[in-house]
OpenMM code with the backbone's topology and positions (N, CA, C; nanometers):
from openmm import Vec3, app, unit

residues = "MET SER SER PRO THR GLU LEU HIS LEU PRO GLN HIS LEU PRO TYR PRO VAL LYS VAL ILE SER LEU ASP VAL LYS PRO SER SER PRO VAL GLN ARG GLY THR ARG LEU LEU SER TYR SER PHE GLU TYR GLN PRO PRO ILE PRO GLY SER ARG PRO GLU LEU ARG PHE GLY THR TRP ASP CYS SER LEU GLU GLY THR ILE ASP THR TRP LYS VAL ARG VAL GLY ASP GLU ILE THR LEU GLN ARG ALA ARG ALA LYS PRO VAL VAL ILE MET SER GLU PRO CYS LYS HIS GLY VAL GLN VAL GLY GLY LEU CYS GLY LEU CYS GLY LYS ASP MET THR THR TYR VAL ILE SER GLY ASN LEU GLU ARG ALA PHE THR LEU VAL GLN LEU".split()
positions = [
    Vec3(0.0867, -0.1184, 0.0000),
    Vec3(0.0000, 0.0000, 0.0000),
    Vec3(0.0901, 0.1231, 0.0000),
    Vec3(0.0543, 0.2196, -0.0808),
    Vec3(0.1338, 0.3414, -0.0898),
    Vec3(0.0987, 0.4370, 0.0234),
    Vec3(0.1703, 0.5480, 0.0293),
    Vec3(0.1465, 0.6469, 0.1342),
    Vec3(0.0097, 0.7122, 0.1162),
    Vec3(-0.0470, 0.7682, 0.2235),
    Vec3(-0.1793, 0.8321, 0.2151),
    Vec3(-0.1818, 0.9485, 0.1160),
    Vec3(-0.2972, 0.9671, 0.0537),
    Vec3(-0.3184, 1.0747, -0.0420),
    Vec3(-0.4219, 1.1707, 0.0143),
    Vec3(-0.3890, 1.2992, 0.0155),
    Vec3(-0.4832, 1.4025, 0.0608),
    Vec3(-0.5644, 1.4489, -0.0585),
    Vec3(-0.6973, 1.4453, -0.0462),
    Vec3(-0.7844, 1.4932, -0.1534),
    Vec3(-0.8496, 1.6240, -0.1119),
    Vec3(-0.8414, 1.7217, -0.2006),
    Vec3(-0.9031, 1.8526, -0.1806),
    Vec3(-1.0254, 1.8632, -0.2704),
    Vec3(-1.1232, 1.9410, -0.2293),
    Vec3(-1.2364, 1.9679, -0.3163),
    Vec3(-1.1876, 2.0446, -0.4388),
    Vec3(-1.2475, 2.0207, -0.5549),
    Vec3(-1.2062, 2.0949, -0.6750),
    Vec3(-1.2350, 2.2437, -0.6626),
    Vec3(-1.1539, 2.3243, -0.7267),
    Vec3(-1.1688, 2.4696, -0.7171),
    Vec3(-1.2886, 2.5229, -0.7938),
    Vec3(-1.3475, 2.4426, -0.8831),
    Vec3(-1.4591, 2.4903, -0.9644),
    Vec3(-1.5965, 2.4780, -0.8968),
    Vec3(-1.6030, 2.4278, -0.7747),
    Vec3(-1.7328, 2.4172, -0.7070),
    Vec3(-1.7883, 2.5568, -0.6779),
    Vec3(-1.9191, 2.5693, -0.6585),
    Vec3(-1.9811, 2.7004, -0.6342),
    Vec3(-1.9687, 2.7415, -0.4870),
    Vec3(-1.8497, 2.7794, -0.4456),
    Vec3(-1.8221, 2.8130, -0.3060),
    Vec3(-1.8972, 2.9366, -0.2602),
    Vec3(-1.9281, 2.9440, -0.1302),
    Vec3(-1.9083, 2.8418, -0.0280),
    Vec3(-2.0097, 2.7284, -0.0432),
    Vec3(-1.9653, 2.6065, -0.0034),
    Vec3(-2.0539, 2.4907, -0.0038),
    Vec3(-2.0689, 2.4411, 0.1397),
    Vec3(-2.1828, 2.3787, 0.1666),
    Vec3(-2.2098, 2.3217, 0.2984),
    Vec3(-2.2205, 2.1708, 0.2836),
    Vec3(-2.1428, 2.0957, 0.3618),
    Vec3(-2.1442, 1.9494, 0.3562),
    Vec3(-2.2773, 1.9002, 0.4132),
    Vec3(-2.3523, 1.8251, 0.3320),
    Vec3(-2.4802, 1.7721, 0.3824),
    Vec3(-2.4749, 1.6219, 0.4078),
    Vec3(-2.3774, 1.5517, 0.3480),
    Vec3(-2.3592, 1.4098, 0.3820),
    Vec3(-2.2200, 1.3641, 0.3415),
    Vec3(-2.1643, 1.2737, 0.4214),
    Vec3(-2.0407, 1.2034, 0.3884),
    Vec3(-2.0876, 1.0650, 0.3461),
    Vec3(-2.0693, 1.0312, 0.2198),
    Vec3(-2.1348, 0.9140, 0.1631),
    Vec3(-2.0537, 0.7858, 0.1671),
    Vec3(-1.9320, 0.7920, 0.2213),
    Vec3(-1.8477, 0.6731, 0.2355),
    Vec3(-1.7889, 0.6735, 0.3759),
    Vec3(-1.7976, 0.5604, 0.4426),
    Vec3(-1.7425, 0.5489, 0.5789),
    Vec3(-1.5921, 0.5210, 0.5737),
    Vec3(-1.5182, 0.5659, 0.6777),
    Vec3(-1.3758, 0.5317, 0.6849),
    Vec3(-1.3558, 0.3806, 0.6786),
    Vec3(-1.2448, 0.3387, 0.6225),
    Vec3(-1.2061, 0.1989, 0.5994),
    Vec3(-1.2816, 0.1353, 0.4836),
    Vec3(-1.3640, 0.2128, 0.4133),
    Vec3(-1.4384, 0.1592, 0.2990),
    Vec3(-1.3562, 0.1720, 0.1713),
    Vec3(-1.3595, 0.0685, 0.0873),
    Vec3(-1.2934, 0.0801, -0.0428),
    Vec3(-1.3785, 0.1653, -0.1365),
    Vec3(-1.3124, 0.2394, -0.2254),
    Vec3(-1.3815, 0.3204, -0.3254),
    Vec3(-1.3189, 0.2979, -0.4617),
    Vec3(-1.3997, 0.3146, -0.5639),
    Vec3(-1.3558, 0.3094, -0.7030),
    Vec3(-1.3705, 0.4485, -0.7621),
    Vec3(-1.3104, 0.4714, -0.8763),
    Vec3(-1.3322, 0.5974, -0.9476),
    Vec3(-1.4816, 0.6110, -0.9734),
    Vec3(-1.5350, 0.7307, -0.9476),
    Vec3(-1.6768, 0.7557, -0.9695),
    Vec3(-1.7651, 0.7340, -0.8482),
    Vec3(-1.7102, 0.6808, -0.7381),
    Vec3(-1.7878, 0.6630, -0.6158),
    Vec3(-1.8205, 0.7998, -0.5567),
    Vec3(-1.9463, 0.8218, -0.5202),
    Vec3(-1.9837, 0.9489, -0.4565),
    Vec3(-1.9208, 0.9548, -0.3182),
    Vec3(-1.8420, 1.0606, -0.2936),
    Vec3(-1.7777, 1.0781, -0.1639),
    Vec3(-1.8617, 1.1634, -0.0699),
    Vec3(-1.9115, 1.2753, -0.1200),
    Vec3(-1.9933, 1.3610, -0.0338),
    Vec3(-2.0951, 1.4372, -0.1160),
    Vec3(-2.1968, 1.4872, -0.0465),
    Vec3(-2.2992, 1.5729, -0.1071),
    Vec3(-2.2932, 1.7080, -0.0372),
    Vec3(-2.3261, 1.8136, -0.1112),
    Vec3(-2.3178, 1.9486, -0.0564),
    Vec3(-2.4343, 2.0322, -0.1073),
    Vec3(-2.4563, 2.1420, -0.0382),
    Vec3(-2.5547, 2.2405, -0.0836),
    Vec3(-2.4825, 2.3728, -0.1033),
    Vec3(-2.5445, 2.4605, -0.1820),
    Vec3(-2.4890, 2.5938, -0.2048),
    Vec3(-2.6023, 2.6868, -0.2442),
    Vec3(-2.5766, 2.8144, -0.2293),
    Vec3(-2.6752, 2.9159, -0.2657),
    Vec3(-2.6444, 2.9651, -0.4064),
    Vec3(-2.7443, 2.9548, -0.4937),
    Vec3(-2.7302, 2.9987, -0.6327),
    Vec3(-2.8077, 3.1275, -0.6524),
    Vec3(-2.7418, 3.2260, -0.7097),
    Vec3(-2.8076, 3.3535, -0.7393),
    Vec3(-2.8426, 3.3560, -0.8876),
    Vec3(-2.9723, 3.3418, -0.9224),
    Vec3(-3.0103, 3.3486, -1.0640),
    Vec3(-2.9685, 3.4826, -1.1249),
    Vec3(-2.9378, 3.4834, -1.2546),
    Vec3(-2.8902, 3.6064, -1.3191),
    Vec3(-2.9995, 3.7100, -1.3454),
    Vec3(-3.1205, 3.6811, -1.3072),
    Vec3(-3.2321, 3.7735, -1.3286),
    Vec3(-3.2321, 3.8787, -1.2177),
    Vec3(-3.2268, 4.0074, -1.2523),
    Vec3(-3.2263, 4.1124, -1.1490),
    Vec3(-3.3495, 4.1008, -1.0573),
    Vec3(-3.3250, 4.1133, -0.9274),
    Vec3(-3.4313, 4.1081, -0.8289),
    Vec3(-3.4746, 3.9679, -0.7887),
    Vec3(-3.4160, 3.8642, -0.8493),
    Vec3(-3.4552, 3.7281, -0.8131),
    Vec3(-3.3898, 3.6871, -0.6816),
    Vec3(-3.4535, 3.5936, -0.6135),
    Vec3(-3.4044, 3.5469, -0.4843),
    Vec3(-3.3065, 3.4314, -0.5021),
    Vec3(-3.2103, 3.4212, -0.4116),
    Vec3(-3.1177, 3.3068, -0.4178),
    Vec3(-3.1939, 3.1755, -0.4017),
    Vec3(-3.1408, 3.0703, -0.4663),
    Vec3(-3.1998, 2.9376, -0.4600),
    Vec3(-3.1020, 2.8423, -0.3925),
    Vec3(-3.1537, 2.7502, -0.3099),
    Vec3(-3.0710, 2.6463, -0.2508),
    Vec3(-3.0601, 2.5329, -0.3520),
    Vec3(-2.9377, 2.4982, -0.3879),
    Vec3(-2.9127, 2.3902, -0.4825),
    Vec3(-2.8180, 2.2889, -0.4203),
    Vec3(-2.8065, 2.1736, -0.4863),
    Vec3(-2.7301, 2.0620, -0.4315),
    Vec3(-2.6355, 2.0056, -0.5362),
    Vec3(-2.5254, 1.9480, -0.4875),
    Vec3(-2.4280, 1.8852, -0.5756),
    Vec3(-2.3609, 1.7688, -0.5055),
    Vec3(-2.2828, 1.6948, -0.5811),
    Vec3(-2.2075, 1.5826, -0.5257),
    Vec3(-2.0630, 1.5918, -0.5729),
    Vec3(-1.9760, 1.5269, -0.4996),
    Vec3(-1.8353, 1.5178, -0.5356),
    Vec3(-1.7993, 1.3704, -0.5399),
    Vec3(-1.7491, 1.3267, -0.6554),
    Vec3(-1.7161, 1.1860, -0.6765),
    Vec3(-1.5658, 1.1645, -0.6728),
    Vec3(-1.5279, 1.0443, -0.6354),
    Vec3(-1.3864, 1.0087, -0.6229),
    Vec3(-1.3237, 0.9912, -0.7603),
    Vec3(-1.2018, 1.0377, -0.7762),
    Vec3(-1.1287, 1.0213, -0.9019),
    Vec3(-1.0154, 0.9200, -0.8879),
    Vec3(-1.0117, 0.8501, -0.7754),
    Vec3(-0.9066, 0.7512, -0.7491),
    Vec3(-0.9684, 0.6188, -0.7068),
    Vec3(-0.8843, 0.5161, -0.7001),
    Vec3(-0.9216, 0.3897, -0.6389),
    Vec3(-0.8439, 0.3785, -0.5092),
    Vec3(-0.9054, 0.3229, -0.4070),
    Vec3(-0.8339, 0.3042, -0.2810),
    Vec3(-0.9293, 0.2834, -0.1662),
    Vec3(-0.8837, 0.3223, -0.0479),
    Vec3(-0.9607, 0.3064, 0.0743),
    Vec3(-0.9640, 0.4392, 0.1484),
    Vec3(-1.0815, 0.4780, 0.1952),
    Vec3(-1.0956, 0.6007, 0.2742),
    Vec3(-1.0320, 0.5774, 0.4104),
    Vec3(-0.9351, 0.6610, 0.4460),
    Vec3(-0.8708, 0.6507, 0.5778),
    Vec3(-0.9466, 0.7343, 0.6805),
    Vec3(-0.9620, 0.8640, 0.6515),
    Vec3(-1.0283, 0.9520, 0.7477),
    Vec3(-1.0846, 1.0749, 0.6768),
    Vec3(-1.1958, 1.1229, 0.7293),
    Vec3(-1.2546, 1.2484, 0.6821),
    Vec3(-1.1978, 1.3640, 0.7617),
    Vec3(-1.1748, 1.4761, 0.6966),
    Vec3(-1.1264, 1.5981, 0.7608),
    Vec3(-1.2347, 1.7058, 0.7658),
    Vec3(-1.3583, 1.6690, 0.7288),
    Vec3(-1.4748, 1.7572, 0.7369),
    Vec3(-1.5882, 1.6795, 0.8037),
    Vec3(-1.6885, 1.7543, 0.8473),
    Vec3(-1.8073, 1.6945, 0.9098),
    Vec3(-1.9316, 1.7467, 0.8403),
    Vec3(-2.0404, 1.6723, 0.8562),
    Vec3(-2.1692, 1.7198, 0.8064),
    Vec3(-2.1990, 1.8535, 0.8744),
    Vec3(-2.2404, 1.9515, 0.7961),
    Vec3(-2.2696, 2.0849, 0.8472),
    Vec3(-2.1574, 2.1844, 0.8279),
    Vec3(-2.0353, 2.1364, 0.7988),
    Vec3(-1.9233, 2.2281, 0.7749),
    Vec3(-1.9485, 2.3106, 0.6491),
    Vec3(-1.9182, 2.4401, 0.6580),
    Vec3(-1.9229, 2.5262, 0.5412),
    Vec3(-1.7796, 2.5449, 0.4934),
    Vec3(-1.7582, 2.5195, 0.3654),
    Vec3(-1.6233, 2.5234, 0.3107),
    Vec3(-1.6135, 2.6348, 0.2070),
    Vec3(-1.5199, 2.7244, 0.2306),
    Vec3(-1.4915, 2.8324, 0.1360),
    Vec3(-1.3850, 2.7844, 0.0370),
    Vec3(-1.3655, 2.8602, -0.0685),
    Vec3(-1.2610, 2.8269, -0.1647),
    Vec3(-1.1238, 2.8277, -0.0979),
    Vec3(-1.0994, 2.9246, -0.0105),
    Vec3(-0.9698, 2.9326, 0.0585),
    Vec3(-0.9461, 2.8084, 0.1452),
    Vec3(-1.0482, 2.7629, 0.2143),
    Vec3(-1.0359, 2.6446, 0.2989),
    Vec3(-1.0142, 2.5208, 0.2118),
    Vec3(-1.0846, 2.5136, 0.0980),
    Vec3(-1.0693, 2.3990, 0.0078),
    Vec3(-0.9277, 2.3907, -0.0474),
    Vec3(-0.8672, 2.5045, -0.0744),
    Vec3(-0.7291, 2.5064, -0.1236),
    Vec3(-0.6297, 2.4667, -0.0144),
    Vec3(-0.6567, 2.5112, 0.1073),
    Vec3(-0.5600, 2.4955, 0.2159),
    Vec3(-0.5625, 2.3593, 0.2834),
    Vec3(-0.6803, 2.2971, 0.2940),
    Vec3(-0.6917, 2.1742, 0.3724),
    Vec3(-0.7637, 2.0654, 0.2947),
    Vec3(-0.7149, 1.9417, 0.3072),
    Vec3(-0.7841, 1.8310, 0.2409),
    Vec3(-0.9172, 1.8029, 0.3103),
    Vec3(-1.0095, 1.7410, 0.2366),
    Vec3(-1.1366, 1.7011, 0.2981),
    Vec3(-1.1359, 1.5541, 0.3350),
    Vec3(-1.0501, 1.4770, 0.2715),
    Vec3(-1.0426, 1.3338, 0.3014),
    Vec3(-0.9008, 1.2840, 0.2761),
    Vec3(-0.8618, 1.1837, 0.3541),
    Vec3(-0.7328, 1.1167, 0.3366),
    Vec3(-0.7655, 0.9742, 0.2946),
    Vec3(-0.6997, 0.9289, 0.1874),
    Vec3(-0.7232, 0.7912, 0.1445),
    Vec3(-0.5922, 0.7235, 0.1082),
    Vec3(-0.5949, 0.5912, 0.1058),
    Vec3(-0.4786, 0.5114, 0.0662),
    Vec3(-0.5060, 0.4516, -0.0703),
    Vec3(-0.4080, 0.4652, -0.1592),
    Vec3(-0.4179, 0.4089, -0.2930),
    Vec3(-0.3307, 0.2837, -0.3008),
    Vec3(-0.3753, 0.1813, -0.3729),
    Vec3(-0.2891, 0.0633, -0.3866),
    Vec3(-0.1642, 0.0937, -0.4695),
    Vec3(-0.1752, 0.1920, -0.5628),
    Vec3(-0.0609, 0.2349, -0.6438),
    Vec3(-0.0853, 0.3785, -0.6862),
    Vec3(0.0167, 0.4624, -0.6795),
    Vec3(0.0022, 0.6026, -0.7225),
    Vec3(0.0416, 0.6213, -0.8683),
    Vec3(0.0817, 0.5154, -0.9362),
    Vec3(0.1114, 0.5177, -1.0793),
    Vec3(0.2161, 0.6231, -1.1144),
    Vec3(0.3216, 0.6295, -1.0348),
    Vec3(0.4250, 0.7311, -1.0520),
    Vec3(0.5178, 0.7090, -1.1694),
    Vec3(0.5225, 0.5863, -1.2212),
    Vec3(0.6079, 0.5559, -1.3358),
    Vec3(0.5170, 0.5040, -1.4469),
    Vec3(0.5216, 0.5713, -1.5625),
    Vec3(0.4358, 0.5296, -1.6736),
    Vec3(0.5176, 0.5120, -1.7997),
    Vec3(0.4917, 0.4002, -1.8674),
    Vec3(0.5649, 0.3672, -1.9886),
    Vec3(0.4652, 0.3192, -2.0934),
    Vec3(0.4636, 0.3855, -2.2076),
    Vec3(0.3774, 0.3418, -2.3170),
    Vec3(0.2306, 0.3330, -2.2791),
    Vec3(0.1850, 0.4216, -2.1922),
    Vec3(0.0443, 0.4223, -2.1534),
    Vec3(0.0086, 0.3274, -2.0415),
    Vec3(0.1067, 0.2570, -1.9855),
    Vec3(0.0824, 0.1646, -1.8742),
    Vec3(0.1592, 0.2111, -1.7514),
    Vec3(0.1042, 0.1823, -1.6337),
    Vec3(0.1783, 0.2083, -1.5101),
    Vec3(0.2950, 0.1114, -1.5050),
    Vec3(0.4153, 0.1633, -1.4848),
    Vec3(0.5343, 0.0801, -1.4767),
    Vec3(0.5444, 0.0036, -1.3466),
    Vec3(0.4575, 0.0345, -1.2489),
    Vec3(0.4620, -0.0333, -1.1196),
    Vec3(0.3574, -0.1438, -1.1077),
    Vec3(0.2348, -0.1169, -1.1539),
    Vec3(0.1273, -0.2164, -1.1371),
    Vec3(0.0712, -0.2672, -1.2687),
    Vec3(0.1062, -0.2026, -1.3817),
    Vec3(0.0611, -0.2486, -1.5110),
    Vec3(-0.0739, -0.1962, -1.5565),
    Vec3(-0.1371, -0.1090, -1.4787),
    Vec3(-0.2694, -0.0562, -1.5133),
    Vec3(-0.2627, 0.0294, -1.6393),
    Vec3(-0.3659, 0.0174, -1.7256),
    Vec3(-0.3769, 0.1005, -1.8455),
    Vec3(-0.4039, 0.2432, -1.8016),
    Vec3(-0.3148, 0.3356, -1.8353),
    Vec3(-0.3259, 0.4742, -1.7901),
    Vec3(-0.3747, 0.5682, -1.8999),
    Vec3(-0.4181, 0.5167, -2.0132),
    Vec3(-0.4552, 0.6028, -2.1253),
    Vec3(-0.5785, 0.6873, -2.0967),
    Vec3(-0.6640, 0.6445, -2.0074),
    Vec3(-0.7834, 0.7228, -1.9746),
    Vec3(-0.7956, 0.7452, -1.8250),
    Vec3(-0.6941, 0.7130, -1.7490),
    Vec3(-0.6994, 0.7225, -1.6036),
    Vec3(-0.6678, 0.8631, -1.5581),
    Vec3(-0.7401, 0.9135, -1.4583),
    Vec3(-0.7170, 1.0469, -1.4029),
    Vec3(-0.6590, 1.0310, -1.2641),
    Vec3(-0.5499, 1.1010, -1.2378),
    Vec3(-0.4876, 1.0995, -1.1055),
    Vec3(-0.5214, 1.2308, -1.0377),
    Vec3(-0.5588, 1.2244, -0.9099),
    Vec3(-0.5979, 1.3465, -0.8397),
    Vec3(-0.5210, 1.3581, -0.7097),
    Vec3(-0.4760, 1.4760, -0.6822),
    Vec3(-0.4186, 1.5123, -0.5540),
    Vec3(-0.4646, 1.6544, -0.5373),
    Vec3(-0.3730, 1.7475, -0.5517),
    Vec3(-0.4126, 1.8875, -0.5573),
    Vec3(-0.4536, 1.9270, -0.6993),
    Vec3(-0.4020, 1.8563, -0.7980),
    Vec3(-0.4326, 1.8842, -0.9377),
    Vec3(-0.4823, 1.7561, -1.0029),
    Vec3(-0.5605, 1.7699, -1.1074),
    Vec3(-0.6016, 1.6540, -1.1845),
    Vec3(-0.5359, 1.6646, -1.3214),
    Vec3(-0.4910, 1.5519, -1.3724),
    Vec3(-0.4328, 1.5517, -1.5050),
    Vec3(-0.4611, 1.4166, -1.5698),
    Vec3(-0.4925, 1.4169, -1.6948),
    Vec3(-0.5200, 1.2944, -1.7688),
    Vec3(-0.3939, 1.2526, -1.8424),
    Vec3(-0.3664, 1.1245, -1.8434),
    Vec3(-0.2517, 1.0730, -1.9148),
    Vec3(-0.2983, 1.0200, -2.0485),
    Vec3(-0.2157, 1.0340, -2.1503),
    Vec3(-0.2489, 0.9836, -2.2824),
    Vec3(-0.1438, 0.8823, -2.3241),
    Vec3(-0.1814, 0.8003, -2.4179),
    Vec3(-0.0923, 0.6971, -2.4675),
    Vec3(0.0251, 0.7606, -2.5409),
    Vec3(0.1444, 0.7195, -2.5051),
    Vec3(0.2662, 0.7664, -2.5717),
    Vec3(0.3304, 0.6470, -2.6400),
    Vec3(0.3459, 0.6557, -2.7713),
    Vec3(0.4086, 0.5465, -2.8475),
    Vec3(0.5594, 0.5556, -2.8307),
    Vec3(0.6197, 0.4442, -2.8014),
    Vec3(0.7672, 0.4394, -2.7884),
    Vec3(0.8316, 0.3951, -2.9161),
] * unit.nanometer
topology = app.Topology()
chain = topology.addChain("A")
for resn in residues:
    res = topology.addResidue(resn, chain)
    for name in ("N", "CA", "C"):
        topology.addAtom(name, app.Element.getBySymbol(name[0]), res)
């Protein structure tokens, strides 16, 4: 098992957001696309004089691994500054895919041509012909 990975909320969320549920318990395995948490936010319609609306969103996992610990609680309000500064969850990955050759992970052999790695930044890897 590799070292723990800190996951931050993406910067494109409609901050501030309020955590309304943590959808995965600690020690639970997750796959890419697993819903990690749900949040609410206030949306201001672009129509002059309109009232703000309460809307909802979800944040899904972009990695495979196991949830170690949550760094937020239900009811926490998270600003963009807080999202940048502190992780919301710590998880363990079976492989961080740090070495890639010809579109495959050089450590575990996983096809990396469409895989997204997330930490503080997300980046997609593409197939490189040798």
